[in-house]
N, C-alpha and C positions, 0 to 999 in steps of 0.2 A: 251577763251577770257580773256584778262588781267583784273585785278580788277582796279577800279577807287577809290583810297583811300581804304575805307572799303566796297565799293559797288562792287558787281559782276553783270555786266550788264545782264548776262543770267538769273539772278534771280530778275530782276527789272521790273517794269511796271509804266507807267505814267497814272494817271487818270485825264482826262480832262472833267470836269463836267459842262455842260450847258453854255458854252461860246458862247452865241447866239446873233444874230443881234437884236432880240426883246428887249434885256436888255440894249442895247447901251444907250438909253435915260433914263433908269430907275436906273442904277447903277452909283453912284458917282465915278469919276476917272476911268471910264470904260477903257480908253486907257491904263492906268497903269496896270490894270487887264489883258488886252489882251497882252500887251507887255511882262508881266511876263510869261503868258501862252505860248507865242510865243518863248521866250527864252528856256523854259523847253522842248517844242516840238522840237525845232531845236537841242538842246543838245541830246535829245533822238535819233534823226536821226543820229547824229555822232556816237553814241555808239550802234546803232541798238536795242534800247529799244522799245518794243511795246507800243502803246498808246491806251488806252480804252477811247473812246469818247462817251459822251451821249448828246442827245438833248432832253430836256423836252418839250413835246407837241409842236413840230416844226411848226404845222399849226398855232398855236397861238403865239408862241414866236420866230419864225423865225429859220433859219438854223444856222449852225456854223458860227461864225464871219469870214468874208472873209479873214482877215489877217492870220488866222490859217489854213484855208482850204487847201491852197497850200502846206503846210508842212505835213499834216496828212498822206497822202497816200504814202509817201516815206518810211514808216516803215511797219512792220507787224502789222498794226493797223486797227481798225474797228470803224465806227460810228453807234451807236445804238439809235434809237428813243425810248423814254420811256414816260409813262403816269402816273408815280408815282414818289414820292420824291426821293427814293433811287436809287443809281447807280447800285446796285446789284439786278438783277432780273434773270429770267430763261435764257435769251439770254446772258447776261454778264457772268453768271456762266459758260456757255459753252465756251466762249472766254477764261476765266481764266483756265479752266480745259485743254483746248487744248494747251495752252502755258506753263502752269506750273504744270499740272497734280495735281491740288489742288482742294479741296472742300472748298468753302468759308464758314467760320464761323465768326460770328460777333465778332469784337474785344471788344464790350461793355460787361460789366459784367451782369450776370443774377442774379435773386434772389437766385438761387442755389449756387452761388459763395460764399455767406456768408462773404462778406468782411467787 
């Protein structure tokens, strides 16, 4: 697959974190937030970039925003329910490994890094 500028779509992924209906009335400028996410998801569809979607506690916070839902399943994408703050958990690690044969390590420095 051809590169897009400096990006190689076969090595890219879009993370869509907790864009849920329950936050519609709680997040200022929610429509701008959703429009931006929709633009990213639609672009991912064009370039066949997988999307890793999480819904935090969907029973309490609602499902994925309806404006995004119709675009998610056009890719090699998956929606995961989660009950912790991080997008990276055992389920999402499996998704990352399946597409990219990678083992996730945190990008954050640890005390051992001695920076």
